[in-house]
TORTI-597869 format. One record per residue (C-alpha): x, y, z; residue number from 1. Coordinates in pm, 1 decimal. Example, Ala and Ser with C-alpha at 12.3 -4.5 7.8 and 13.67 -1.06 7.14 Angstrom:
// TORTI-597869
+----------+----------+----------+-----+
!       xx !       yy !       zz !   n !
+----------+----------+----------+-----+
!   1230.0 !   -450.0 !    780.0 !   1 !
!   1367.0 !   -106.0 !    714.0 !   2 !
+----------+----------+----------+-----+
//
This chain:
// TORTI-597869
+----------+----------+----------+-----+
!       xx !       yy !       zz !   n !
+----------+----------+----------+-----+
! -25411.4 ! -12593.6 !    423.4 !   1 !
! -25121.2 ! -12821.2 !    361.4 !   2 !
! -24876.6 ! -12709.3 !     82.3 !   3 !
! -24835.2 ! -12952.7 !   -206.7 !   4 !
! -24537.9 ! -12765.4 !   -356.6 !   5 !
! -24281.5 ! -12562.7 !   -159.1 !   6 !
! -23988.3 ! -12345.7 !   -272.6 !   7 !
! -23771.1 ! -12087.5 !   -123.2 !   8 !
! -23700.3 ! -11751.3 !   -282.1 !   9 !
! -23384.5 ! -11578.8 !   -167.3 !  10 !
! -23352.8 ! -11205.9 !   -194.9 !  11 !
! -22997.6 ! -11143.4 !   -323.6 !  12 !
! -22772.2 ! -10848.6 !   -253.0 !  13 !
! -22723.5 ! -10760.5 !   -623.8 !  14 !
! -22943.0 ! -10812.3 !   -926.9 !  15 !
! -23218.1 ! -10906.1 !   -684.6 !  16 !
! -23518.5 ! -10869.3 !   -914.3 !  17 !
! -23356.6 ! -11070.7 !  -1198.2 !  18 !
! -23271.0 ! -11340.5 !   -938.5 !  19 !
! -23615.2 ! -11347.9 !   -794.8 !  20 !
! -23773.6 ! -11390.6 !  -1142.2 !  21 !
! -23529.3 ! -11678.9 !  -1209.8 !  22 !
! -23657.0 ! -11843.7 !   -887.8 !  23 !
! -24029.1 ! -11817.8 !   -974.3 !  24 !
! -24080.1 ! -12126.8 !  -1194.6 !  25 !
! -24330.1 ! -12155.5 !  -1477.1 !  26 !
! -24375.7 ! -12516.3 !  -1371.2 !  27 !
! -24574.0 ! -12730.7 !  -1625.5 !  28 !
! -24649.6 ! -12986.0 !  -1356.2 !  29 !
! -24871.2 ! -12747.1 !  -1157.3 !  30 !
! -25220.5 ! -12894.1 !  -1096.7 !  31 !
! -25544.0 ! -12704.5 !  -1029.4 !  32 !
! -25571.2 ! -12838.8 !   -674.7 !  33 !
! -25213.1 ! -12761.5 !   -578.1 !  34 !
! -25126.6 ! -12519.7 !   -290.9 !  35 !
! -24791.0 ! -12351.6 !   -352.0 !  36 !
! -24602.6 ! -12239.2 !    -49.3 !  37 !
! -24350.2 ! -11960.4 !   -107.5 !  38 !
! -24097.1 ! -11898.8 !    166.4 !  39 !
! -23864.9 ! -11590.5 !    149.0 !  40 !
! -23519.0 ! -11548.7 !    286.5 !  41 !
! -23272.2 ! -11265.1 !    240.5 !  42 !
! -22891.9 ! -11261.3 !    194.4 !  43 !
! -22673.3 ! -11082.5 !    448.1 !  44 !
! -22659.3 ! -10707.2 !    399.4 !  45 !
! -22925.2 ! -10724.7 !    117.6 !  46 !
! -23212.8 ! -10475.7 !    106.8 !  47 !
! -23560.1 ! -10569.5 !      4.9 !  48 !
! -23659.2 ! -10416.1 !   -330.4 !  49 !
! -24027.0 ! -10341.3 !   -369.5 !  50 !
! -24008.7 ! -10488.5 !   -723.4 !  51 !
! -23911.5 ! -10822.8 !   -576.6 !  52 !
! -24212.3 ! -10840.3 !   -347.8 !  53 !
! -24439.7 ! -10703.8 !   -615.6 !  54 !
! -24316.3 ! -10960.8 !   -860.4 !  55 !
! -24371.2 ! -11252.0 !   -617.6 !  56 !
! -24721.1 ! -11129.7 !   -545.2 !  57 !
! -24806.6 ! -11074.1 !   -910.0 !  58 !
! -24674.0 ! -11421.9 !  -1000.1 !  59 !
! -24886.9 ! -11569.3 !   -724.1 !  60 !
! -25199.8 ! -11384.1 !   -829.6 !  61 !
! -25150.3 ! -11499.8 !  -1183.0 !  62 !
! -25123.2 ! -11864.6 !  -1070.7 !  63 !
! -25448.8 ! -11848.2 !   -880.5 !  64 !
! -25656.2 ! -11631.6 !  -1105.0 !  65 !
! -25560.5 ! -11836.7 !  -1426.8 !  66 !
! -25658.1 ! -12149.0 !  -1225.0 !  67 !
! -25325.5 ! -12319.7 !  -1269.5 !  68 !
! -25308.8 ! -12373.7 !   -888.9 !  69 !
! -25570.2 ! -12354.3 !   -614.9 !  70 !
! -25385.0 ! -12125.6 !   -380.5 !  71 !
! -25056.3 ! -11965.2 !   -283.3 !  72 !
! -24940.1 ! -11923.5 !     76.9 !  73 !
! -24643.9 ! -11697.3 !    189.6 !  74 !
! -24399.7 ! -11737.5 !    463.0 !  75 !
! -24254.0 ! -11397.5 !    528.0 !  76 !
! -24130.0 ! -11479.3 !    875.2 !  77 !
! -23762.2 ! -11457.7 !    781.2 !  78 !
! -23777.6 ! -11116.4 !    614.7 !  79 !
! -23877.6 ! -10775.3 !    743.4 !  80 !
! -24139.4 ! -10635.8 !    509.7 !  81 !
! -24201.5 ! -10258.4 !    484.4 !  82 !
! -24570.5 ! -10325.3 !    561.2 !  83 !
! -24774.1 ! -10580.0 !    759.6 !  84 !
! -24887.2 ! -10875.3 !    549.9 !  85 !
! -25240.7 ! -10982.5 !    641.8 !  86 !
! -25300.7 ! -11344.3 !    759.4 !  87 !
! -25451.9 ! -11432.2 !    425.0 !  88 !
! -25366.3 ! -11646.2 !    121.2 !  89 !
! -25359.5 ! -11511.3 !   -231.4 !  90 !
! -25695.0 ! -11684.3 !   -293.7 !  91 !
! -25845.6 ! -11515.5 !     13.1 !  92 !
! -25724.3 ! -11177.6 !   -114.1 !  93 !
! -25851.4 ! -11218.3 !   -475.0 !  94 !
! -26196.1 ! -11345.2 !   -368.5 !  95 !
! -26248.0 ! -11079.2 !    -94.1 !  96 !
! -26496.8 ! -10796.1 !   -194.1 !  97 !
! -26565.7 ! -10944.7 !   -540.6 !  98 !
! -26706.3 ! -10619.5 !   -676.7 !  99 !
! -26407.6 ! -10403.9 !   -569.9 ! 100 !
! -26136.0 ! -10366.3 !   -843.5 ! 101 !
! -25868.8 ! -10337.3 !   -574.1 ! 102 !
! -25793.5 ! -10675.3 !   -417.7 ! 103 !
! -25566.3 ! -10542.1 !   -152.7 ! 104 !
! -25384.0 ! -10224.3 !    -59.9 ! 105 !
! -25120.0 ! -10226.1 !    210.0 ! 106 !
! -25006.4 !  -9887.6 !    327.2 ! 107 !
! -24738.9 !  -9792.2 !    577.8 ! 108 !
! -24537.7 !  -9482.4 !    642.3 ! 109 !
! -24283.0 !  -9580.9 !    379.5 ! 110 !
! -24455.4 !  -9824.5 !    151.7 ! 111 !
! -24765.6 !  -9862.4 !    -59.3 ! 112 !
! -24852.3 ! -10188.6 !   -230.2 ! 113 !
! -25170.4 ! -10238.9 !   -434.0 ! 114 !
! -25315.8 ! -10536.1 !   -624.4 ! 115 !
! -25572.7 ! -10449.6 !   -887.5 ! 116 !
! -25793.2 ! -10735.7 !  -1003.5 ! 117 !
! -26023.5 ! -10549.7 !  -1240.0 ! 118 !
! -25954.3 ! -10285.0 !  -1503.8 ! 119 !
! -26173.2 ! -10001.1 !  -1357.4 ! 120 !
! -26078.1 !  -9651.7 !  -1467.6 ! 121 !
! -26287.9 !  -9468.9 !  -1198.4 ! 122 !
! -26127.4 !  -9674.5 !   -920.7 ! 123 !
! -25787.7 !  -9607.0 !  -1056.2 ! 124 !
! -25859.0 !  -9231.5 !  -1059.2 ! 125 !
! -25944.4 !  -9257.5 !   -691.0 ! 126 !
! -25626.6 !  -9449.9 !   -629.5 ! 127 !
! -25418.5 !  -9185.7 !   -804.4 ! 128 !
! -25567.5 !  -8926.1 !   -568.4 ! 129 !
! -25463.8 !  -9131.4 !   -266.3 ! 130 !
! -25112.9 !  -9166.4 !   -404.3 ! 131 !
! -25078.6 !  -8788.3 !   -468.0 ! 132 !
! -25181.8 !  -8707.6 !   -120.1 ! 133 !
! -24996.4 !  -9000.7 !     50.3 ! 134 !
! -24663.2 !  -8810.3 !    125.9 ! 135 !
! -24554.6 !  -8453.6 !     87.8 ! 136 !
! -24209.1 !  -8563.5 !    -31.6 ! 137 !
! -24356.5 !  -8748.7 !   -329.5 ! 138 !
! -24206.7 !  -8589.4 !   -643.7 ! 139 !
! -24434.9 !  -8343.5 !   -806.6 ! 140 !
! -24618.4 !  -8493.9 !  -1106.5 ! 141 !
! -24473.8 !  -8840.0 !  -1026.3 ! 142 !
! -24834.4 !  -8960.9 !  -1037.4 ! 143 !
! -24849.0 !  -8865.8 !  -1405.6 ! 144 !
! -24562.9 !  -9100.3 !  -1485.4 ! 145 !
! -24718.2 !  -9363.5 !  -1272.5 ! 146 !
! -25050.3 !  -9305.3 !  -1458.2 ! 147 !
! -24878.4 !  -9356.8 !  -1794.7 ! 148 !
! -24735.0 !  -9692.4 !  -1681.2 ! 149 !
! -25059.3 !  -9818.8 !  -1532.8 ! 150 !
! -25245.7 !  -9709.5 !  -1851.5 ! 151 !
! -24991.6 !  -9921.7 !  -2042.8 ! 152 !
! -25111.8 ! -10222.6 !  -1853.4 ! 153 !
! -25475.5 ! -10148.5 !  -1926.0 ! 154 !
! -25412.2 ! -10089.9 !  -2304.5 ! 155 !
! -25139.6 ! -10342.5 !  -2381.8 ! 156 !
! -25143.3 ! -10635.6 !  -2132.0 ! 157 !
! -25453.0 ! -10783.1 !  -2311.4 ! 158 !
! -25563.2 ! -10958.6 !  -2008.1 ! 159 !
! -25903.9 ! -11115.3 !  -2005.6 ! 160 !
! -26153.1 ! -10943.0 !  -1783.4 ! 161 !
! -26198.9 ! -11263.5 !  -1580.4 ! 162 !
! -25820.7 ! -11270.8 !  -1495.3 ! 163 !
! -25720.4 ! -10903.9 !  -1510.6 ! 164 !
! -25474.5 ! -10844.8 !  -1225.8 ! 165 !
! -25159.9 ! -10635.7 !  -1176.9 ! 166 !
! -24957.7 ! -10519.5 !   -883.7 ! 167 !
! -24812.3 ! -10166.2 !   -808.5 ! 168 !
! -24554.5 ! -10094.6 !   -535.0 ! 169 !
! -24409.2 !  -9771.5 !   -405.9 ! 170 !
! -24143.9 !  -9766.7 !   -138.4 ! 171 !
! -23931.3 !  -9495.8 !     29.5 ! 172 !
! -23634.1 !  -9717.2 !    116.3 ! 173 !
! -23427.4 !  -9410.6 !    224.3 ! 174 !
! -23525.8 !  -9047.2 !    285.0 ! 175 !
! -23365.7 !  -8958.4 !    -48.7 ! 176 !
! -23496.9 !  -9230.9 !   -280.6 ! 177 !
! -23836.4 !  -9367.3 !   -395.9 ! 178 !
! -23864.9 !  -9713.0 !   -546.6 ! 179 !
! -24158.0 !  -9798.4 !   -778.2 ! 180 !
! -24288.2 ! -10104.8 !   -960.1 ! 181 !
! -24573.3 ! -10198.4 !  -1196.3 ! 182 !
! -24597.9 ! -10574.3 !  -1273.7 ! 183 !
! -24851.7 ! -10760.8 !  -1486.9 ! 184 !
! -24881.2 ! -11106.8 !  -1635.7 ! 185 !
! -25013.0 ! -11008.1 !  -1980.3 ! 186 !
! -24884.1 ! -11076.0 !  -2333.3 ! 187 !
! -24557.8 ! -10874.0 !  -2272.1 ! 188 !
! -24399.4 ! -10613.6 !  -2498.5 ! 189 !
! -24339.9 ! -10858.0 !  -2793.0 ! 190 !
! -24698.2 ! -10988.4 !  -2770.0 ! 191 !
! -24849.1 ! -10635.7 !  -2771.8 ! 192 !
! -24629.5 ! -10516.5 !  -3056.5 ! 193 !
! -24706.2 ! -10823.4 !  -3275.1 ! 194 !
! -25073.9 ! -10716.5 !  -3264.0 ! 195 !
! -24987.2 ! -10353.0 !  -3333.9 ! 196 !
! -25170.0 ! -10143.6 !  -3598.3 ! 197 !
! -24854.2 !  -9960.8 !  -3698.2 ! 198 !
! -24617.4 ! -10156.9 !  -3918.6 ! 199 !
! -24308.0 !  -9995.3 !  -3755.1 ! 200 !
! -24423.5 ! -10136.4 !  -3416.2 ! 201 !
! -24487.0 ! -10484.3 !  -3561.2 ! 202 !
! -24130.2 ! -10482.4 !  -3703.7 ! 203 !
! -23995.0 ! -10386.8 !  -3359.0 ! 204 !
! -24163.1 ! -10695.1 !  -3208.1 ! 205 !
! -23867.1 ! -10901.9 !  -3337.0 ! 206 !
! -23614.4 ! -10674.0 !  -3181.9 ! 207 !
! -23498.1 ! -10557.8 !  -2840.0 ! 208 !
! -23850.1 ! -10419.6 !  -2767.1 ! 209 !
! -23782.0 ! -10186.6 !  -2466.4 ! 210 !
! -23486.8 ! -10034.3 !  -2651.4 ! 211 !
! -23728.0 !  -9922.5 !  -2921.5 ! 212 !
! -24019.8 !  -9830.2 !  -2693.7 ! 213 !
! -23805.0 !  -9597.1 !  -2484.8 ! 214 !
! -23733.3 !  -9378.9 !  -2782.8 ! 215 !
! -23973.5 !  -9093.0 !  -2873.6 ! 216 !
! -24296.8 !  -9137.4 !  -3068.2 ! 217 !
! -24296.2 !  -9511.9 !  -3095.1 ! 218 !
! -24661.1 !  -9614.0 !  -3064.0 ! 219 !
! -24811.7 !  -9953.0 !  -3128.0 ! 220 !
! -25149.5 !  -9807.8 !  -3210.4 ! 221 !
! -25048.5 !  -9495.0 !  -3402.2 ! 222 !
! -25005.6 !  -9140.3 !  -3291.5 ! 223 !
! -25273.9 !  -9019.5 !  -3534.1 ! 224 !
! -25514.2 !  -9247.2 !  -3348.3 ! 225 !
! -25450.7 !  -9062.9 !  -3024.9 ! 226 !
! -25200.3 !  -9308.2 !  -2886.2 ! 227 !
! -24878.7 !  -9107.1 !  -2836.7 ! 228 !
! -24637.7 !  -9374.4 !  -2715.1 ! 229 !
! -24545.0 !  -9158.9 !  -2417.8 ! 230 !
! -24526.3 !  -9404.8 !  -2127.4 ! 231 !
! -24187.6 !  -9581.0 !  -2152.8 ! 232 !
! -24018.4 !  -9287.9 !  -2321.3 ! 233 !
! -24119.0 !  -9045.8 !  -2047.1 ! 234 !
! -24018.5 !  -9297.3 !  -1781.0 ! 235 !
! -23686.0 !  -9343.3 !  -1942.9 ! 236 !
! -23609.3 !  -8973.9 !  -1983.6 ! 237 !
! -23724.0 !  -8882.5 !  -1632.8 ! 238 !
! -23502.3 !  -9161.5 !  -1490.8 ! 239 !
! -23202.9 !  -9027.1 !  -1676.5 ! 240 !
! -23274.4 !  -8656.7 !  -1593.7 ! 241 !
! -23308.3 !  -8758.2 !  -1226.3 ! 242 !
! -22996.8 !  -8983.1 !  -1237.4 ! 243 !
! -23221.3 !  -9261.9 !  -1120.4 ! 244 !
! -23259.9 !  -9629.4 !  -1217.7 ! 245 !
! -23499.1 !  -9802.8 !  -1466.9 ! 246 !
! -23543.3 ! -10168.5 !  -1537.4 ! 247 !
! -23796.3 ! -10326.8 !  -1780.0 ! 248 !
! -23850.7 ! -10705.3 !  -1783.3 ! 249 !
! -24071.2 ! -10859.0 !  -2047.7 ! 250 !
! -24059.8 ! -11203.5 !  -2184.7 ! 251 !
! -23694.5 ! -11302.0 !  -2191.1 ! 252 !
! -23562.2 ! -10950.6 !  -2233.8 ! 253 !
! -23421.4 ! -10704.0 !  -1972.2 ! 254 !
! -23358.0 ! -10334.4 !  -2042.2 ! 255 !
! -23168.7 ! -10144.2 !  -1777.1 ! 256 !
! -23069.3 !  -9773.7 !  -1726.8 ! 257 !
! -22839.2 !  -9682.8 !  -1440.2 ! 258 !
! -22851.1 !  -9300.0 !  -1414.2 ! 259 !
! -22672.2 !  -9155.3 !  -1722.0 ! 260 !
! -22384.8 !  -9400.3 !  -1727.0 ! 261 !
! -22504.1 !  -9733.5 !  -1844.8 ! 262 !
! -22770.1 !  -9868.5 !  -2075.1 ! 263 !
! -22787.7 ! -10243.2 !  -2079.8 ! 264 !
! -22989.7 ! -10503.0 !  -2272.1 ! 265 !
! -22967.1 ! -10875.4 !  -2204.7 ! 266 !
! -23162.8 ! -11203.0 !  -2214.3 ! 267 !
! -23296.0 ! -11336.1 !  -1881.1 ! 268 !
! -23526.1 ! -11597.2 !  -1742.8 ! 269 !
! -23876.5 ! -11550.2 !  -1868.9 ! 270 !
! -24125.3 ! -11317.6 !  -1701.8 ! 271 !
! -24480.6 ! -11385.4 !  -1843.6 ! 272 !
! -24580.5 ! -11024.1 !  -1884.9 ! 273 !
! -24410.8 ! -10698.1 !  -1823.4 ! 274 !
! -24251.6 ! -10547.6 !  -1511.4 ! 275 !
! -24130.1 ! -10188.1 !  -1499.4 ! 276 !
! -23952.6 ! -10068.8 !  -1189.5 ! 277 !
! -23695.2 !  -9816.5 !  -1091.5 ! 278 !
! -23568.7 !  -9556.7 !   -846.4 ! 279 !
! -23631.1 !  -9182.4 !   -831.1 ! 280 !
! -23387.3 !  -8969.9 !   -634.7 ! 281 !
! -23583.2 !  -8722.4 !   -420.4 ! 282 !
! -23292.4 !  -8478.7 !   -385.6 ! 283 !
! -23259.5 !  -8435.6 !   -764.0 ! 284 !
! -23473.1 !  -8281.5 !  -1031.5 ! 285 !
! -23789.4 !  -8467.6 !  -1144.5 ! 286 !
! -23932.1 !  -8254.2 !  -1430.3 ! 287 !
! -24220.8 !  -8422.0 !  -1607.6 ! 288 !
! -24299.6 !  -8108.0 !  -1806.3 ! 289 !
! -23937.1 !  -8102.8 !  -1943.9 ! 290 !
! -23963.3 !  -8470.1 !  -2046.3 ! 291 !
! -24283.8 !  -8402.4 !  -2226.4 ! 292 !
! -24118.6 !  -8114.6 !  -2420.5 ! 293 !
! -23847.8 !  -8358.1 !  -2531.6 ! 294 !
! -24111.9 !  -8606.8 !  -2640.1 ! 295 !
! -24272.9 !  -8336.7 !  -2846.9 ! 296 !
! -23945.0 !  -8226.1 !  -3000.0 ! 297 !
! -23689.7 !  -8514.8 !  -3003.4 ! 298 !
! -23432.3 !  -8302.5 !  -3186.3 ! 299 !
! -23342.7 !  -8146.5 !  -2857.6 ! 300 !
! -23247.0 !  -8483.7 !  -2706.3 ! 301 !
! -22885.2 !  -8514.4 !  -2619.6 ! 302 !
! -22713.5 !  -8763.9 !  -2852.0 ! 303 !
! -22467.6 !  -8910.1 !  -2599.0 ! 304 !
! -22719.4 !  -8978.7 !  -2326.2 ! 305 !
! -22532.8 !  -9275.6 !  -2175.5 ! 306 !
! -22155.8 !  -9325.3 !  -2131.4 ! 307 !
! -22192.2 !  -9692.7 !  -2224.7 ! 308 !
! -22439.3 !  -9909.3 !  -2409.0 ! 309 !
! -22394.1 ! -10272.1 !  -2312.2 ! 310 !
! -22574.1 ! -10511.4 !  -2545.3 ! 311 !
! -22586.1 ! -10881.0 !  -2482.3 ! 312 !
! -22645.8 ! -11057.3 !  -2808.8 ! 313 !
! -22848.9 ! -11322.3 !  -2625.5 ! 314 !
! -23134.4 ! -11086.4 !  -2601.9 ! 315 !
! -23271.5 ! -11212.3 !  -2934.3 ! 316 !
! -23329.2 ! -11556.2 !  -2792.1 ! 317 !
! -23089.5 ! -11733.1 !  -3036.6 ! 318 !
! -22751.0 ! -11884.9 !  -2965.7 ! 319 !
! -22668.1 ! -11907.7 !  -3341.7 ! 320 !
! -22692.7 ! -11566.7 !  -3522.8 ! 321 !
! -22732.6 ! -11681.2 !  -3875.4 ! 322 !
! -23045.1 ! -11561.2 !  -4061.3 ! 323 !
! -23012.1 ! -11248.8 !  -4262.7 ! 324 !
! -23332.9 ! -11105.9 !  -4118.1 ! 325 !
! -23214.5 ! -11143.7 !  -3760.7 ! 326 !
! -22867.7 ! -10999.4 !  -3849.1 ! 327 !
! -23032.3 ! -10688.9 !  -4010.5 ! 328 !
! -23260.8 ! -10639.4 !  -3701.7 ! 329 !
! -22951.6 ! -10656.3 !  -3470.9 ! 330 !
! -22764.4 ! -10399.8 !  -3680.0 ! 331 !
! -23067.4 ! -10166.6 !  -3668.7 ! 332 !
! -23070.5 ! -10201.0 !  -3293.1 ! 333 !
! -22693.7 ! -10126.0 !  -3274.5 ! 334 !
! -22752.2 !  -9805.6 !  -3484.5 ! 335 !
! -23015.4 !  -9703.3 !  -3239.2 ! 336 !
! -22761.2 !  -9759.8 !  -2954.4 ! 337 !
! -22501.2 !  -9548.5 !  -3127.9 ! 338 !
! -22747.5 !  -9263.0 !  -3119.2 ! 339 !
! -22746.4 !  -9287.6 !  -2736.6 ! 340 !
! -22384.9 !  -9369.8 !  -2638.1 ! 341 !
! -22022.9 !  -9294.2 !  -2751.7 ! 342 !
! -21917.6 !  -9641.4 !  -2630.2 ! 343 !
! -22075.6 !  -9972.6 !  -2727.2 ! 344 !
! -22006.8 ! -10307.1 !  -2558.5 ! 345 !
! -22111.7 ! -10608.1 !  -2771.7 ! 346 !
! -22129.9 ! -10915.0 !  -2539.5 ! 347 !
! -22136.5 ! -11245.7 !  -2720.5 ! 348 !
! -22170.7 ! -11447.8 !  -2405.4 ! 349 !
! -22409.7 ! -11748.6 !  -2464.1 ! 350 !
! -22360.4 ! -11707.0 !  -2844.1 ! 351 !
! -22206.6 ! -12021.8 !  -3010.4 ! 352 !
! -22200.7 ! -11914.3 !  -3378.2 ! 353 !
! -22236.2 ! -11621.3 !  -3611.3 ! 354 !
! -22274.9 ! -11639.5 !  -3989.2 ! 355 !
! -22026.3 ! -11493.0 !  -4224.6 ! 356 !
! -22289.6 ! -11252.5 !  -4346.3 ! 357 !
! -22332.9 ! -11125.3 !  -3991.5 ! 358 !
! -21966.8 ! -11086.1 !  -3949.3 ! 359 !
! -21972.8 ! -10878.8 !  -4266.1 ! 360 !
! -22260.0 ! -10667.0 !  -4120.7 ! 361 !
! -22057.3 ! -10605.9 !  -3799.8 ! 362 !
! -21742.8 ! -10517.7 !  -3994.8 ! 363 !
! -21937.2 ! -10255.9 !  -4184.0 ! 364 !
! -22094.8 ! -10126.7 !  -3859.7 ! 365 !
! -21751.4 ! -10088.8 !  -3700.3 ! 366 !
! -21614.3 !  -9909.2 !  -4006.8 ! 367 !
! -21916.4 !  -9677.2 !  -4033.3 ! 368 !
! -21879.5 !  -9574.8 !  -3670.2 ! 369 !
! -21520.4 !  -9483.4 !  -3634.4 ! 370 !
! -21586.6 !  -9221.7 !  -3367.6 ! 371 !
! -21764.0 !  -9477.4 !  -3145.5 ! 372 !
! -21558.5 !  -9681.6 !  -2908.8 ! 373 !
! -21662.4 ! -10041.1 !  -2971.0 ! 374 !
! -21564.5 ! -10323.1 !  -2734.8 ! 375 !
! -21620.1 ! -10690.7 !  -2840.4 ! 376 !
! -21654.5 ! -10937.5 !  -2543.5 ! 377 !
! -21556.3 ! -11291.8 !  -2662.1 ! 378 !
! -21713.1 ! -11566.3 !  -2452.5 ! 379 !
! -21447.0 ! -11783.1 !  -2281.5 ! 380 !
! -21635.2 ! -12098.9 !  -2402.8 ! 381 !
! -21628.5 ! -11995.4 !  -2767.0 ! 382 !
! -21494.2 ! -12247.7 !  -3008.0 ! 383 !
! -21202.5 ! -12169.9 !  -3238.2 ! 384 !
! -21423.6 ! -12057.1 !  -3536.4 ! 385 !
! -21617.2 ! -11808.9 !  -3325.5 ! 386 !
! -21300.6 ! -11684.1 !  -3152.5 ! 387 !
! -21141.8 ! -11630.1 !  -3494.8 ! 388 !
! -21452.1 ! -11443.1 !  -3631.7 ! 389 !
! -21472.8 ! -11222.6 !  -3324.4 ! 390 !
! -21098.4 ! -11156.1 !  -3295.0 ! 391 !
! -21109.4 ! -10996.4 !  -3647.8 ! 392 !
! -21378.9 ! -10758.2 !  -3521.3 ! 393 !
! -21182.9 ! -10691.0 !  -3200.5 ! 394 !
! -20879.4 ! -10590.0 !  -3404.8 ! 395 !
! -21088.3 ! -10370.7 !  -3633.5 ! 396 !
! -21246.1 ! -10196.6 !  -3338.5 ! 397 !
! -20905.5 ! -10140.2 !  -3188.0 ! 398 !
! -20785.2 !  -9967.1 !  -3514.1 ! 399 !
! -21078.0 !  -9721.4 !  -3475.3 ! 400 !
! -20963.9 !  -9629.7 !  -3124.6 ! 401 !
! -20612.6 !  -9559.4 !  -3262.3 ! 402 !
! -20740.6 !  -9350.7 !  -3538.9 ! 403 !
! -20959.9 !  -9162.9 !  -3292.9 ! 404 !
! -20649.0 !  -9073.5 !  -3081.8 ! 405 !
+----------+----------+----------+-----+
//
């Protein structure tokens, strides 16, 4: 089958998943009879992340199942995968065993990668049992966290039954670390929140969604209706307790936790859906029950849970921060960040203008949080007006540090 479109995806040494997503185009020129050929290469000294492979497979499944292209063919000859890829195209895989919800499951000693093509609860329960019994060094109750994340796909991706597909990957890349990934091509966090029952969740759809959904008792369908909002909160807390890693990609937003040091939010190339992936350290505590207790009683959460909260203001999808509604939303998110970290970095890279009202809001935020170390990053490409506006905030934040000393 001759390819009609070919592109190479390079697996970078750092920020690999973000870089892979950037290289997976949402090409409006795709035709229904196209065959897309994806060739993988890897940078020197880079390690394959299971989320990168899961993302590529998920992207390809979405292209075929939504009938945007006819087929996708992979060339993995220049990379060493942690499993043996069958000699099949994505179309072959998705049409094989049409009644089976699992399109493919690749299992090796260190890796497990599964593509679900139907939303079948019974088959997922069977899959969970296989995961639980896969390896003795799998963290106890890890499958419960995995269950929450997979249930989130079923409940919130809002995929049509005819094109319901998502990919799960688990990979022991070292003896001391487990990597995991759940990727879908649904409506994304914003799309799900916009259609929420609870007004608070609807309001959060305009904000840095993952920042809000990783806090306790934020549910899009209402706790009283039996939807606890456990999934991303528990995942976030377990990652921090374990000093692991967590990254959430949805739409044009990325949320990142690196152990208990950094929480970062930034705008990225668009992922049509949601991808949650991270790392669990096998030589450190993984206590699901303790995380559930914190969910039940958030008052016991430590306030300074991250040393630094790094917020890129481009996460709101606007280069000019002018409207009052947007400015108020940003300030609310900053207040939420202050609850988590004693140091805030406000990164204005990619921002070209802020309104005088927003500058006033930020001034008040700095004044109200004198005990918080606030760093303002001025983009080198800023014009004189923006530099002047931000320099005033830089000076004000510096006064706070002096007063704190």
